[in-house]
N, C-alpha and C positions, 0 to 999 in steps of 0.2 A: 626315777628315770625314763624309761621306758612309754608312761603316759605323758612326762612333759617335753623327753627331748628327742624321745624316739618316732614319736608318731601314732600310737596304740590310740585309740579311740578310748576316750573316758569311759565308754559303757561297757567293754569289753571284760569278760570274767576276770582279769585282771585286777580290774577298780576295784573290782566287790572281794578281792581275798581279807580273810582276816587270820593276822598270824596266829590266832588263838588258834584256828579252825586245822592249819596245814601246819602248824610247829611238829606233829607227830611224825612228819612227812620226813624230815631231814634228818641227814647221819653221814659223820665221815664214811667215806670211801665208795659211794654211792656211783655209777657209770652210766652216764647216757648216751646210749647209743643212736647214734644221729642218722643213720642208718632208715631205724625200724623207729625209732622212735622210743622204743623202751629203754626205763630205769631202771640198771640191774644190781641186785646185789650178788656180790661173786665171791668162792670162796677161798682160800690160798690156793687152788690148783685150777685155779680158773673155770670152774664151774657156776653156773646160773643158780642160784638158791633160791632169788626171790625175782620177780620182775614185777614191773606195773608200766600201763601204755595207759602216758596220761598218769590219772590219779587210781584207774583201776587196776585194782590184782588180779594179773593173772595166773588162772587157774593149770591145775597139770597136764591135762592134755595140751593146753595152749603153748606149755612151756616143753612137753615133748614135740610138739609140732613146727617150734622154732628155732628149736635148740637141742634137738637129735634127742635119742637116748642117755647118751654122756651127757648132757649140758653141757657143755665145755664153749664156752664163748670164743669167737672167731676172732680176736683181736686182742685175747688176751694177753700173748707174746711180747706184743707193743706194749702194750698198757705196762707190764713189769721191765719193761727194758728202759719204758719213760720217754717212750718215740710222740714224740708229738702228731697227733694224727689230725684228717680234717674230719676221722670216721665217726671219733666221740669224744667224751671229753669229763676226765673223771671231777668229783667232787671232794676234793681231800681236807681243807681247812677250815676252821672257822670265817675263814674270811667269804668264802664260797658256797658253803653250803647252804643258806638261807636261802637260796636261787632255786635248791630242786622243783619246790615247788610251785616256782613262776614258768621251770622248767615244763611240767609235768600238767599246767593248764593253756602255757604255750603249746604243746602238741596235740591236745584237745583243741585249738584254736584252730590249729594248722588244718588236721583233718575236717572239723565242721565247715572252713572254709572250701575242701576240695571235695566236702558232700562223700565223704567215707566214714569207713571208723577203722582207719590205720591198721599198723601193721606187715604192710606194703611196702617191703624194700625198695631202693631206689637203685639196683643192678644198671649199671649203666649209662647212666646218666652222669652230666658234670661234677654234679656236687651231691653228698649225698640229701638225702629228700630233706633232712631235717636242720642244713645245711645255718637256715640260716638263724635260727634257736639259737645258736651259742655265739654267731656273728653279735645278736644283739646283745646277749647278758656280757660277751666280752669289752662290748663298748661301755655297757653301764659300770662293771668292774671298774676300768682305765677311767670312767669319768668320777668314779667316787675313791678310787684306790691310790692313783699315781702319784707321785711324786709332784707333778703339778697341780693336784688341786688341793695340798695343803696349807701352800700360806695365802692364797687367795678364798679359802674357808668351801672349795666347789664341794657341789653335792651333799649329802644327810650325816658322812660319818665321822671326818673328820672336823666339821665346824659342832656338832654335836660332843664329838671327846674336847675341845677346846675350851667347848662352854663352862663342861663338868665331869672334868678327867673322875671323878672320886666317883661318878655314879657308878661309872662303868668299869674300874680300873681296880684290883684290890691291893694296898699298900701289903709291902712281903717286908715285912722289920726282922720275922723269923730266918726267913731264907737269907737276908744281909749279914746276918750275924752268921747264918753257914757260911758261907762263902769267905767273909774275912776272916774268919775262923779258920779256915783250909787254906787262905794266905799267910797268915800266922804264922804256919806250921809249913809252911815250904812249898807248901805248891804252886803252882804256875796260872792263872785263871785267863782264857780268853773267852770275849763274849764276841759270838756270829751271830748276826739276824739280816733275814734275807728285806728287810725293811731299812727305808731312806731315813738320816740323821734326823730331819728332824719330829718325826713320828715318833723315833727311837727315844730323841729326847724326854719328851712329851710323857710317852710311859714310865719310863726309868727316873725321873725326875719325882711322879707319886709313887712307886712303886717303891725305890732306894733309899730318895733322898738324892737334894741336887749335887753333892760331894760324889754321887755314882763311877765317874769318869775315873777318879783317884782310888778311889777306896775300895772296888769290888771286881776289876780285871785289868791286870796286867795289858793286855792288849784288845782293844776293841773295834771291830769290822762290821760296819755297815753294806747293803747292796751285797752280801755275798753270793747270791745266787747259787743256795740248797737245792737239790742235790750235786751239782754240776762244780760245787766249789771243792768237793772232794776229788777229784778226778782229773780238776783240769793243771795241764803242764804249759814250760814256757812260756812267752807272751802273753797266750790270755789268762794265763794264771796270777799275774802279777799285782802287785798290791798300787792302790792310787790312796794319794795324800785329798786332804778335802782343800775346795777350795779358801780364799782369805774369809768371806762370809763364813766359811764353816758350813753349807747347806749343800754343795754341788762335789761332785767329784773334780779334783785338779791335776796336778802333773803328775804320770808315772814314777812311783821309785825303782830306783834302782836294787839288782840283788842283795843279799845280805852275806854273803859266805864268810865263814867262820873265818876269822883271822885277814879278810881282804879290807879294804877299802870302800866296801861298798854303802849301801845304807843298813844303819843298824836299828833295828825298832828298840827304844829304851820303855821300860817299864815306869808304872809309874807315872807318867808325864801325862796323862789323860789326853793323847791323843788319838783320836780317831783314822782309822784306813774303811778304803771302800774295795772293794772285789777281793782281789789276793786266791790263794788257795793254799791246802793243806802242801803241797812243795814248794810251794814259795816257803811258807813259814818255818819248813824244817832247813830251811837255808841258814835260819839265822842262830847264831851262835846262844844266844838265852835261852832259846826250844831245843836245836839238834835235832840230828838225822833220827838219833837211837831213844828220843823220851817216848815215851808210855804215855796213852791222851783216854778219859775216861770223860766219853760226849754224853750231854744227856738233852735231848729232845723231845718234841712232841706232838712230831709227826714219823709214824712206823714208815713211809716208804722214805720221804723224803729227808728224813734224820738220821733214823736207827740203819736199818737197810743197806745207805749210801756212808756210814758210819762204819760200817762192819765190814762191807766187801772193800774199804780204804785199811783197813788192818786195825783199827780201833773197837777198843772197849766203847759202850755204849746202853745210855737208861732211857728208857721210855716213860716219859712222862704224862699222863694221860687221864683227863675225869672222869672219862667214860665208865672207866673202873667202877666209881663211886654209881653213876648211874643204872648199870648191869645188875648192882644186887635190888636196888628198888624195882628194876624190870620184870628178876626173874622170882625172887619173893621168895619162897620154900626151896625151890631148886639152887639159891647162891649154893649151897657146900658142896652140891654135887662140881656147881658153876667152877668152882675156887679149884678143884681135881683136877677137871681136866684143862684147865689152866695150867697147872702147875705142871700138868703131864706135856702140853706143848714149850712148855718152857718160861713163861711166867713164875718168878719169885716172890712174888707178891701176896700179903691180904687181900684177897676185893672189898673194894667199898674203903671208906676212909668216914670218919669223924663229920655230923652234920655242918659244925662250925669251919671244918675246912672243903663242906664240896661250894661247888659254882653254885651261881643263883637257879633253883629248880623249875622257873618260868623257861629258862632254856632249853636247859637239860631234861625235859619232860620223856617219859615212857616212848619209845620209837615204836611205831606202827611196821619198823620194821625187824623189830624182835633185837638180841643180845649183838650187841657192838662187835664182841671177841668172838664168839661160837656161831658154828651154822651145821644144823643138822636135815640134810636132804629127806625126805619120806622115808624111810626103811634102810638109811644109809648110815655111817659112823658119822663122830661128831667130827669138824675139820675146823680149823684156825679160819675165821673168817678177815684175813689180811692179805691184801698183792701187794 
């Protein structure tokens, strides 16, 4: 997108990037500071554990000079609160983390264009010095991943999936069997995703079979907008039906208060809803305001933390557990003990056949995904 649509010259460093050379720079949780151009790895208290300007790792003296002896990052409270800020961008999902090396190279290009070595802040400027980098990346994300890109096969992502979904997506018959067993035992299942219905259908048809709409969930919700889904209320939290074509949001549905004449969600119909909220879900008598809920998610910040704050129990599912085993080698037993002390009650790692493609989850140059140990400091959970 940057080369073909955004006007970046084909002879720039971006055109010479090789995924094999830069994939070790990819990791969930990295934050790009748009004021300094630094890419940051933070611990759970907001301290800068590692930083790179462009692709260059900053040394300890540079970190002290930039972030003080406490190393606490200025915008951490906004990050934890989920505030959208013009001063930074957090890379938190598999959709956006491949852009981290691009952002690093774009920082280097910006510095070269200005004839500087970087790290000068943009205090007093109308916008952060590196704001254009995120604008261009955001335009690329929209070009590839927006709802409007699916049907016309715009960009490189959806077209590749539609042509050969089995190359990129694992079928999960064992997971399907487990979900079906839970429903047979009387558990109610909600499937909620931030994705749109066409993309959801493509993936789940392959993962669970074409009858997944009736067999694996009582209620299916797309375009959830998590983490906001957990705390929206009133009109902002209303559910919507899909349109006649079943591809876009249609009419808003009225509340479904128990015993009332409003809309009632009916399980096993295969109907898919859009948006909604946890509060609106609890209005329906098949669920109820007092029902307990166990939420499964693959993002700590937008899934698990948000669910816990809403009073739900939560399970975190992350393939990085397996990647950290390969990263740490002989230190894996010590890491497992640390993770258990921090609240992770699972064994680190997974059998090779259960792991994701190792060509993607390579050993990260950022170190452990879960743990961070500043020089001379104590081990901290690397999660914000």
